[in-house]
matplotlib code that plots the C-alpha trace (Angstrom):
import matplotlib.pyplot as plt

x = [-1.9, -3.9, -3.4, -4.6, -5.2, -6.4, -8.3, -9.0, -12.4, -10.9, -12.2, -9.9, -10.1, -10.7, -7.5, -6.8, -7.0, -3.9, -5.5, -5.5, -1.7, -1.7, 1.1, 0.2, 1.1, 0.2, -0.6, 0.0, -2.7, -2.8, -1.3, -3.9, -3.9, -4.6, -1.6, 0.2, -0.9, 2.6, 1.5, -0.7, 2.2, 4.4, 1.8, 1.4, 5.2, 5.5, 2.8, 4.5, 7.9, 6.4, 4.5, 7.3, 5.1, 5.6, 4.8, 3.6, 4.6, 1.7, 2.0, 5.7, 5.1, 2.4, 4.5, 7.3, 4.9, 3.8, 7.1, 9.6, 7.5, 5.3, 2.1, -0.8, -3.2, -6.1, -4.2, -3.9, -7.0, -10.7, -13.0, -16.2, -17.6, -16.1, -13.7, -10.5, -10.1, -10.2, -7.6, -8.7, -8.4, -4.9, -3.3, -5.0, -3.6, -0.1, -0.3, -1.6, 1.4, 3.8, 2.2, 2.2, 5.8, 6.8, 5.0, 6.5, 10.0, 9.5, 8.2, 11.2, 13.5, 11.7, 10.3, 6.6, 4.5, 6.0, 2.7, 4.2, 1.7]
y = [-14.9, -14.0, -10.6, -10.5, -7.1, -6.0, -2.8, 0.0, -1.5, -4.6, -6.8, -8.9, -11.0, -14.7, -16.9, -19.2, -22.9, -25.0, -26.9, -23.7, -23.7, -19.9, -17.5, -15.3, -11.7, -9.8, -6.1, -3.6, -1.3, 2.2, 5.3, 7.7, 10.7, 8.5, 7.4, 4.5, 1.0, -0.2, -3.4, -4.3, -3.6, -5.9, -8.7, -8.5, -8.6, -11.6, -13.5, -12.8, -14.0, -17.1, -18.1, -17.0, -14.9, -11.5, -8.4, -5.3, -2.3, 0.0, 1.8, 2.5, 3.8, 6.2, 7.2, 8.1, 10.2, 12.1, 12.4, 12.8, 14.0, 16.4, 14.9, 16.0, 13.4, 15.0, 14.1, 10.5, 9.8, 10.6, 12.0, 11.2, 9.4, 11.8, 9.2, 9.7, 5.9, 5.3, 6.0, 8.2, 7.6, 9.3, 7.1, 3.9, 4.5, 5.1, 2.1, -0.1, 1.0, 0.3, -3.1, -4.0, -3.0, -5.0, -8.1, -7.8, -7.4, -10.5, -12.6, -11.7, -12.5, -15.8, -14.8, -15.4, -18.2, -20.9, -21.6, -20.9, -19.9]
z = [-21.1, -18.0, -16.4, -12.8, -11.2, -7.8, -8.2, -5.7, -5.2, -3.8, -6.6, -8.7, -11.7, -11.4, -11.1, -14.0, -13.3, -13.7, -16.6, -18.6, -18.8, -19.0, -18.6, -15.7, -15.1, -11.9, -12.2, -9.4, -8.4, -9.8, -8.3, -7.0, -4.6, -1.5, 0.6, -1.1, 0.0, 0.4, 2.1, -0.9, -3.3, -1.1, -1.1, -4.9, -5.3, -2.9, -4.8, -8.1, -6.8, -5.1, -8.3, -10.6, -12.7, -14.3, -12.4, -14.3, -12.1, -12.9, -9.6, -10.1, -13.6, -12.4, -9.4, -11.9, -14.0, -10.9, -9.0, -11.8, -14.7, -12.8, -14.2, -11.9, -10.6, -12.5, -15.7, -14.7, -12.6, -13.2, -10.6, -12.6, -9.5, -6.9, -5.6, -7.7, -8.0, -11.7, -14.4, -17.3, -21.0, -21.2, -18.5, -19.6, -23.1, -21.7, -19.4, -22.3, -24.5, -21.7, -21.0, -24.7, -25.1, -22.1, -23.4, -26.8, -25.4, -23.1, -26.0, -28.2, -25.2, -24.7, -21.3, -22.0, -23.3, -21.1, -19.4, -15.9, -13.4]

ax = plt.figure().add_subplot(projection="3d")
ax.plot(x, y, z, "-o")
ax.set_aspect("equal")
plt.show()
């Protein structure tokens, strides 16, 4: 499995080649105090749909924490560099658990491991 993510810095992981026969999942950018980059979320969703690959909705999970759970940004995002662009240990742990649970559920349901890219 290859998980591709576009970070706040604009950098992304390298795309797998077709020869790798990897299952690909796209990861939304994180939620932070800056205005939502809806266009970027739309682009990521379009690519996932076009390529028929899984989409992990990290932004939506973090939006739910903030909007519905009352979790403040300083509990999710670190300001160690003054930019508020990086998740902290708490939110990375929660996202990792959600991602792991989602992958496990998809494997059990037969939705992963097909090599579709």
